[in-house]
FINUGU-117536 format. One record per atom (N, C-alpha, C): x negated, y, z negated. Coordinates in nm, 4 decimals. Layout:
- X, Y, Z
...
//
This chain:
- -0.3317, 1.1829, 0.6814
- -0.2356, 1.0841, 0.5550
- -0.3250, 1.0617, 0.4464
- -0.2145, 1.0185, 0.3424
- -0.2563, 0.9863, 0.2357
- -0.2654, 0.8508, 0.2516
- -0.3606, 0.7561, 0.1595
- -0.4287, 0.6278, 0.2227
- -0.3982, 0.6189, 0.0706
- -0.3432, 0.4554, 0.0056
- -0.3577, 0.4090, -0.0987
- -0.3612, 0.2658, -0.0811
- -0.3984, 0.2160, -0.1726
- -0.3925, 0.0389, -0.2182
- -0.4068, 0.0132, -0.3352
- -0.2847, -0.0736, -0.3547
- -0.1962, -0.0721, -0.4856
- -0.2623, -0.2424, -0.5093
- -0.3564, -0.2723, -0.6415
- -0.3666, -0.3940, -0.6842
- -0.3146, -0.4326, -0.8026
- -0.2172, -0.5501, -0.7759
- -0.1583, -0.6142, -0.8913
- -0.2818, -0.7438, -0.9207
- -0.3212, -0.7669, -1.0384
- -0.3946, -0.8866, -1.0763
- -0.3141, -0.9866, -1.1539
- -0.2337, -0.9084, -1.2908
- -0.1669, -0.9531, -1.3854
- -0.0479, -0.9279, -1.4029
- 0.0648, -0.9454, -1.4422
- 0.2022, -0.8930, -1.4692
- 0.1638, -0.7619, -1.5092
- 0.2106, -0.6760, -1.4493
- 0.2176, -0.5416, -1.5531
- 0.1303, -0.4315, -1.5546
- 0.0273, -0.5268, -1.4685
- -0.1418, -0.4668, -1.4601
- -0.1536, -0.3864, -1.3264
- -0.1092, -0.2857, -1.2870
- -0.1579, -0.2385, -1.1026
- -0.2140, -0.1308, -1.0912
- -0.3438, -0.1585, -1.0405
- -0.4851, -0.1046, -1.0226
- -0.4441, -0.0059, -0.9058
- -0.4836, 0.1323, -0.8989
- -0.4260, 0.2251, -0.7885
- -0.5554, 0.2717, -0.7280
- -0.5891, 0.1867, -0.6397
- -0.7186, 0.2744, -0.5270
- -0.6988, 0.3093, -0.4180
- -0.8025, 0.4499, -0.3965
- -0.8697, 0.5205, -0.3178
- -0.9590, 0.5334, -0.2519
- -0.8894, 0.4508, -0.1028
- -0.9806, 0.4659, 0.0283
- -1.0517, 0.5323, 0.0337
- -1.0062, 0.6307, 0.0155
- -1.0641, 0.8010, 0.0803
- -1.1931, 0.8660, -0.0141
- -1.1816, 0.7786, -0.1328
- -1.3254, 0.8338, -0.1973
- -1.4510, 0.8302, -0.1755
- -1.4699, 0.7070, -0.0231
- -1.6076, 0.7292, 0.0363
- -1.5816, 0.7199, 0.1728
- -1.6620, 0.6799, 0.2247
- -1.6691, 0.6962, 0.3152
- -1.5975, 0.5715, 0.4282
- -1.4757, 0.6704, 0.4861
- -1.4092, 0.5575, 0.6128
- -1.4540, 0.4534, 0.6805
- -1.3870, 0.3750, 0.6600
- -1.4594, 0.2281, 0.7907
- -1.3650, 0.2575, 0.8820
- -1.4714, 0.1976, 1.0068
- -1.3785, 0.1680, 1.1166
- -1.3107, 0.0426, 1.0933
- -1.2215, 0.0111, 1.2249
- -1.1736, -0.1159, 1.2014
- -1.2261, -0.3030, 1.2268
- -1.3361, -0.2552, 1.2717
- -1.4557, -0.3726, 1.2826
- -1.5070, -0.3734, 1.1899
- -1.5830, -0.2323, 1.1186
- -1.6916, -0.2625, 1.0059
- -1.5681, -0.3561, 0.8899
- -1.4804, -0.2771, 0.8726
- -1.3555, -0.3050, 0.7650
- -1.3404, -0.4870, 0.8170
- -1.3636, -0.5295, 0.9156
- -1.3287, -0.6603, 0.9572
- -1.4265, -0.7860, 0.8499
- -1.5430, -0.7196, 0.9662
- -1.6845, -0.7657, 0.8933
- -1.7264, -0.7666, 0.7390
- -1.6467, -0.6252, 0.6764
- -1.6842, -0.6490, 0.5447
- -1.6177, -0.7746, 0.4295
- -1.4712, -0.7724, 0.5148
- -1.3569, -0.8807, 0.4366
- -1.4287, -1.0000, 0.5039
- -1.4783, -1.0543, 0.6063
- -1.5184, -1.1692, 0.6367
- -1.6432, -1.1517, 0.5123
- -1.7876, -1.1153, 0.5486
- -1.8371, -1.0934, 0.4193
- -1.8201, -1.1674, 0.2652
- -1.7419, -1.0631, 0.2365
- -1.6534, -1.0790, 0.0768
- -1.5965, -1.1992, 0.0714
- -1.5621, -1.2465, 0.1882
- -1.4092, -1.4071, 0.1496
- -1.5352, -1.5180, 0.1582
- -1.6473, -1.5125, 0.2385
- -1.7588, -1.5915, 0.1953
- -1.8321, -1.6039, 0.0892
- -1.9191, -1.4749, 0.0689
- -1.9591, -1.4329, -0.1179
- -1.8625, -1.4639, -0.2047
- -1.7553, -1.4559, -0.2118
- -1.6778, -1.5126, -0.3298
- -1.5973, -1.6555, -0.3175
- -1.6807, -1.7357, -0.1951
- -1.6054, -1.8764, -0.1859
- -1.5078, -1.8955, -0.1999
- -1.4003, -1.8156, -0.1272
- -1.2367, -1.7902, -0.1138
- -1.2038, -1.9117, -0.0157
- -1.0631, -1.9709, -0.0288
- -1.0283, -2.0697, 0.0880
- -0.9223, -2.0624, 0.1307
- -0.8862, -2.0894, 0.2614
- -0.7903, -1.9853, 0.3120
- -0.6449, -2.0582, 0.2552
- -0.5695, -1.9934, 0.2648
- -0.4576, -2.0296, 0.2001
- -0.3707, -2.1533, 0.2876
- -0.4192, -2.1390, 0.4390
- -0.2837, -2.2248, 0.4927
- -0.3854, -2.3246, 0.5778
- -0.2585, -2.4563, 0.5479
- -0.3259, -2.5917, 0.6069
- -0.4048, -2.6235, 0.6841
- -0.3766, -2.4980, 0.8243
- -0.4515, -2.5288, 0.9636
- -0.5812, -2.4825, 0.9138
- -0.6092, -2.3642, 0.8405
- -0.7259, -2.3038, 0.8022
- -0.7214, -2.1769, 0.8907
- -0.6211, -2.1072, 0.9290
- -0.6005, -2.0542, 0.9670
- -0.5857, -1.8859, 0.8619
- -0.6760, -1.8218, 0.9113
- -0.7095, -1.6982, 0.8137
- -0.6626, -1.5912, 0.8423
- -0.5502, -1.5258, 0.8068
- -0.4864, -1.4145, 0.8559
- -0.5694, -1.3039, 0.7987
- -0.5918, -1.1333, 0.8446
- -0.6277, -1.0525, 0.7512
- -0.5392, -1.0100, 0.6417
- -0.4381, -1.0353, 0.6446
- -0.3561, -1.0090, 0.4724
- -0.3715, -1.0992, 0.4191
- -0.4227, -1.2226, 0.4333
- -0.4626, -1.3545, 0.4062
- -0.5839, -1.3222, 0.3236
- -0.6984, -1.2549, 0.3874
- -0.8543, -1.2368, 0.3224
- -0.7644, -1.1358, 0.2601
- -0.7186, -1.0294, 0.2307
- -0.7212, -0.9268, 0.1396
- -0.6627, -0.9510, 0.0391
- -0.5829, -1.0618, 0.0487
- -0.5186, -1.1397, -0.1024
- -0.6112, -1.2219, -0.1847
- -0.6802, -1.3367, -0.1235
- -0.7222, -1.4266, -0.1312
- -0.8491, -1.3545, -0.2015
- -0.9162, -1.2446, -0.1328
- -1.0435, -1.1793, -0.1855
- -1.0119, -1.1077, -0.2994
- -0.9110, -1.0417, -0.3326
- -0.8378, -0.9886, -0.4696
- -0.8422, -1.0717, -0.5911
- -0.7928, -1.1745, -0.5220
- -0.7756, -1.3255, -0.6119
- -0.8913, -1.3611, -0.6604
- -1.0075, -1.3810, -0.6077
- -1.1287, -1.4083, -0.6813
- -1.2036, -1.3424, -0.6963
- -1.1751, -1.2214, -0.6575
- -1.2600, -1.0914, -0.7087
- -1.2479, -1.0465, -0.8870
- -1.0844, -1.0333, -0.9201
- -1.0118, -1.0796, -1.0329
- -1.0717, -0.9316, -1.1044
- -1.0329, -0.9286, -1.2206
- -1.0726, -0.7445, -1.3330
- -1.2363, -0.7518, -1.3512
- -1.2988, -0.8370, -1.3218
- -1.4059, -0.8586, -1.3505
- -1.4897, -0.7560, -1.2514
- -1.4554, -0.7578, -1.1073
- -1.5287, -0.7118, -0.9425
- -1.4487, -0.5689, -0.9543
- -1.3200, -0.5549, -0.9953
- -1.2509, -0.4222, -1.0024
- -1.2608, -0.3512, -1.1218
- -1.3288, -0.4053, -1.1893
- -1.4194, -0.3073, -1.2732
- -1.5301, -0.1846, -1.1994
- -1.5843, -0.2382, -1.0781
- -1.7008, -0.1648, -1.0318
- -1.6193, -0.0678, -0.9364
- -1.5989, 0.0305, -0.9625
- -1.5247, 0.1131, -0.9020
- -1.6016, 0.1573, -0.7485
- -1.7294, 0.1140, -0.7118
- -1.7807, 0.1483, -0.5973
- -1.7127, 0.0109, -0.5021
- -1.6967, -0.1015, -0.5726
- -1.6437, -0.1971, -0.5010
- -1.4730, -0.2212, -0.4689
- -1.4127, -0.1361, -0.5911
- -1.2782, -0.1474, -0.5881
- -1.2610, -0.0579, -0.4375
- -1.3663, 0.0488, -0.4391
- -1.3611, 0.1785, -0.2978
- -1.3446, 0.1201, -0.1736
- -1.4462, 0.0313, -0.1573
- -1.5044, -0.0421, -0.0581
- -1.3466, -0.1638, -0.0306
- -1.3066, -0.2179, -0.0979
- -1.1803, -0.2798, -0.1090
- -1.0807, -0.2152, -0.0025
- -1.0414, -0.1437, -0.1049
- -0.9693, -0.0485, -0.0579
- -0.9419, -0.0100, 0.0713
- -1.0698, 0.0752, 0.1369
- -1.1377, 0.1251, 0.2340
- -1.0971, 0.0199, 0.3452
- -1.1263, -0.1185, 0.3340
- -1.1380, -0.2440, 0.4171
- -0.9928, -0.2599, 0.4570
- -0.9233, -0.2839, 0.3005
- -0.7885, -0.3003, 0.3576
- -0.7326, -0.2091, 0.4206
- -0.6707, -0.0717, 0.4216
- -0.6933, 0.0283, 0.4881
- -0.6906, -0.0074, 0.6494
- -0.7944, -0.0208, 0.6907
- -0.8618, -0.0076, 0.7907
- -0.8550, -0.1415, 0.8687
- -0.8973, -0.2368, 0.8452
- -0.8392, -0.3965, 0.8666
- -0.6815, -0.3922, 0.8899
- -0.6381, -0.3348, 0.8132
- -0.4728, -0.3577, 0.8028
- -0.4340, -0.2482, 0.8659
- -0.4415, -0.1996, 0.9440
- -0.4405, -0.0395, 0.9973
- -0.2799, 0.0223, 0.9167
- -0.2900, -0.0016, 0.7951
- -0.1946, 0.0588, 0.7082
- -0.1974, 0.1441, 0.6110
- -0.1424, 0.2802, 0.6267
- -0.1711, 0.3598, 0.4968
- -0.1449, 0.3483, 0.3716
- -0.0329, 0.2440, 0.3535
- -0.0567, 0.2657, 0.1783
- 0.0029, 0.0186, 0.1757
- -0.1088, -0.0038, 0.1202
- -0.1154, -0.1719, 0.1020
- -0.0916, -0.1987, -0.0191
- -0.0125, -0.2651, -0.0788
- -0.0139, -0.3592, -0.2330
- -0.0443, -0.4890, -0.1975
- -0.1210, -0.5058, -0.2756
- -0.1615, -0.6461, -0.2823
- -0.1203, -0.7419, -0.4332
- -0.0242, -0.8048, -0.4352
- 0.0322, -0.8606, -0.5539
- -0.0518, -1.0011, -0.5986
- -0.1477, -1.0482, -0.6615
- -0.1722, -1.1715, -0.6687
- -0.1095, -1.2619, -0.7706
- -0.0414, -1.1987, -0.8384
- 0.0874, -1.3433, -0.8703
- 0.1884, -1.3696, -0.8062
- 0.2191, -1.2406, -0.7498
- 0.3255, -1.3309, -0.6273
- 0.2238, -1.3744, -0.5176
- 0.1046, -1.4111, -0.4919
- 0.0692, -1.4111, -0.3798
- 0.1396, -1.3193, -0.2459
- 0.1292, -1.1902, -0.2184
- 0.1657, -1.1277, -0.1598
- 0.1003, -1.0047, -0.0838
- 0.1169, -0.9750, 0.0392
- 0.0607, -0.8638, 0.0604
- 0.1653, -0.7465, 0.1122
- 0.1934, -0.6021, 0.0908
- 0.3381, -0.5699, 0.1719
- 0.2600, -0.4447, 0.2094
- 0.3140, -0.3913, 0.2620
- 0.2774, -0.2256, 0.3349
- 0.3639, -0.1185, 0.2957
//
């Protein structure tokens, strides 16, 4: 099955990332990668309770990474691979301006 990740960083600017361009990630490996990036990029939980859902991590990582990080094709591919593996969805849409993740 074809997998794709679409990231909108600013209105009208959608990036298409191919998670299959590199080595696939297992679910736990993807969760660890997201955890590490969440901490490295100093992301903040979206919910007042402090609970961080996987979709929230994907969204806040994309927000913190911004255009600069996504300009690194290798990082973008890892982000895409982690997103589809962790969320167990073949197509993931991350809309930073709308603060939404859809499948």
